[in-house]
C-alpha positions as CSV (number, residue, x, y, z in Angstrom):
1,M,136.1,110.8,66.5
2,D,134.5,108.9,69.5
3,T,134.8,105.7,70.2
4,M,131.3,104.9,68.7
5,D,132.0,106.3,65.7
6,K,135.2,104.7,65.4
7,V,133.9,101.0,66.0
8,C,130.6,102.0,63.8
9,K,133.3,102.7,60.8
10,I,135.0,99.2,61.5
11,V,132.0,97.2,61.6
12,R,130.5,98.8,58.3
13,Q,134.2,98.3,56.5
14,S,134.2,94.3,57.7
15,S,133.0,92.7,54.6
16,H,132.1,89.4,56.5
17,G,131.3,90.8,59.8
18,I,133.5,91.2,62.8
19,K,133.8,90.1,66.2
20,A,134.2,92.6,69.3
21,I,137.9,91.6,70.6
22,E,139.3,92.1,67.0
23,I,137.6,96.0,66.8
24,A,139.0,96.0,70.4
25,K,142.3,95.0,69.1
26,R,142.0,97.4,66.2
27,L,141.2,100.2,68.1
28,G,143.7,99.4,71.3
29,I,140.5,99.7,73.8
30,H,139.7,97.0,76.3
31,K,137.0,94.4,74.7
32,T,134.6,95.5,77.5
33,T,134.7,99.2,76.0
34,A,134.1,97.3,72.6
35,H,131.1,95.3,73.7
36,R,129.7,98.6,75.4
37,A,129.8,100.9,72.4
38,L,128.0,97.9,70.0
39,F,125.6,97.3,72.8
40,S,124.8,101.0,72.4
41,L,125.2,101.2,68.5
42,E,123.0,97.9,68.5
43,Q,120.4,100.1,70.3
44,L,120.2,102.6,67.9
45,G,119.7,100.4,64.9
46,M,123.4,100.7,63.4
47,V,124.7,97.2,63.8
48,E,123.1,93.7,64.7
49,S,125.2,90.5,66.2
50,K,124.6,87.2,64.6
51,G,126.5,84.8,66.8
52,G,129.2,87.1,68.2
53,I,129.6,88.3,64.7
54,W,128.7,92.0,64.3
55,L,127.5,93.2,61.3
56,P,126.1,96.8,60.1
57,K,122.6,96.6,60.5
58,T,121.0,96.8,56.8
59,G,117.7,98.6,56.2
60,E,116.4,101.4,58.0
61,Q,117.7,102.6,61.4
62,T,115.4,102.2,64.0
63,I,116.2,103.7,67.7
64,K,114.6,101.0,70.0
65,P,112.2,102.4,72.6
66,L,113.8,102.0,75.9
67,E,112.2,100.0,79.3
68,K,111.4,102.3,81.5
69,E,110.4,101.9,85.1
70,I,108.4,104.4,87.5
71,V,108.7,103.4,90.9
72,I,106.8,105.1,93.7
73,E,107.7,104.4,97.4
74,L,104.7,105.1,99.3
75,P,104.7,106.1,102.9
76,I,103.2,104.2,106.2
77,P,99.5,105.4,106.0
78,R,99.1,107.3,109.5
79,N,96.5,104.9,111.0
80,E,99.5,102.3,110.5
81,W,102.2,104.0,112.3
82,Q,101.4,102.6,115.8
83,R,100.9,98.5,114.5
84,I,104.2,98.9,112.2
85,A,106.1,100.1,115.6
86,L,104.2,97.0,117.3
87,L,105.6,94.7,114.9
88,K,109.1,96.7,114.8
89,D,109.6,96.0,118.3
90,M,108.4,92.3,118.2
91,A,111.2,91.7,115.8
92,R,113.6,93.5,117.8
93,L,112.5,91.8,120.5
94,F,113.1,88.5,119.3
95,G,115.4,88.8,116.7
96,E,118.2,87.7,118.7
97,K,116.9,84.6,119.5
98,D,114.9,83.6,116.5
99,P,117.1,83.4,113.2
100,D,114.2,82.9,111.0
101,N,112.7,85.9,112.7
102,M,109.1,85.9,111.3
103,F,108.7,89.5,112.4
104,K,111.3,90.6,110.3
105,T,110.5,88.8,107.4
106,S,106.9,89.8,107.8
107,L,107.9,93.8,107.7
108,Q,109.9,92.9,104.6
109,T,107.0,91.8,103.1
110,L,105.1,94.9,104.1
111,E,107.6,97.1,102.8
112,E,107.5,95.8,99.5
113,T,103.8,95.7,99.2
114,R,104.8,99.9,99.9
115,T,106.6,99.7,96.6
116,I,105.1,100.6,93.0
117,R,106.8,99.7,90.2
118,I,105.6,100.3,86.7
119,T,108.0,98.9,84.0
120,G,107.3,99.4,80.2
121,K,108.1,101.6,77.1
122,N,105.0,103.5,77.3
123,V,105.5,104.7,81.1
124,D,105.2,108.5,79.7
125,D,101.7,107.4,78.6
126,L,100.3,106.8,81.6
127,D,97.1,108.0,83.4
128,L,97.8,110.2,86.3
129,Q,94.1,109.0,87.3
130,K,95.1,104.9,86.8
131,I,98.2,105.9,89.4
132,A,96.3,107.2,91.9
133,T,93.8,104.4,91.6
134,M,97.0,101.9,92.2
135,V,98.3,103.9,95.7
136,Q,94.6,103.8,96.9
137,Q,94.8,100.0,96.4
138,A,98.0,99.7,97.8
139,N,97.1,101.5,100.7
140,Q,93.7,99.3,101.4
141,S,95.8,96.4,100.6
142,F,98.8,97.4,103.2
143,S,96.3,98.2,106.2
144,S,94.5,94.8,105.5
145,K,98.0,92.9,105.7
146,V,99.2,94.6,108.4
147,K,95.9,93.5,110.6
148,Q,95.9,89.8,109.3
149,L,99.6,89.8,110.6
150,L,98.8,91.1,113.9
151,K,95.9,88.6,114.7
152,K,98.3,85.9,112.9
153,F,101.0,86.7,115.2
154,R,97.8,87.4,117.9
155,I,99.6,90.6,119.3
156,S,98.1,93.2,121.1
157,K,99.9,96.3,122.5
158,R,99.6,94.8,125.9
159,Q,102.2,92.1,125.5
160,I,105.1,94.9,124.5
161,P,107.3,95.3,127.8
162,E,107.4,99.0,128.4
163,S,111.0,98.9,128.7
164,S,111.2,98.3,124.7
165,E,112.5,100.9,122.8
166,T,111.6,102.4,119.3
């Protein structure tokens, strides 16, 4: 019998509920192991906690749908490589002088805009057309943000010294 089965059996046998620490003592396991088993059993709808006291779940056992997440990391569009390289050069050049390096911060913000996170219980039901639309919007948004940053910093290719390394 595995740990989860043993933990479930002890919870079912307790008439007024039981604490995780008591389960751990009875089974001779670490309290963290008992908690993990209880949380797994709770997700399966077999037990429930009321103020730290674990009780068998009454009624129909249901499995709670788990939150799922899809992370899409988009590559930098080819037409933006040169601009991004320019920002990276500026971040490197001013990195030693400026502890709050605005170029580095801007690059991190841009990197975050290249990541699409979709979280929910019905992630599997997503329409591929919706995802494609999200990718297209992210690409358009990214290009405009890069242009805005360069204008904000008033940077042009002429301002980068030729001796800079990439």
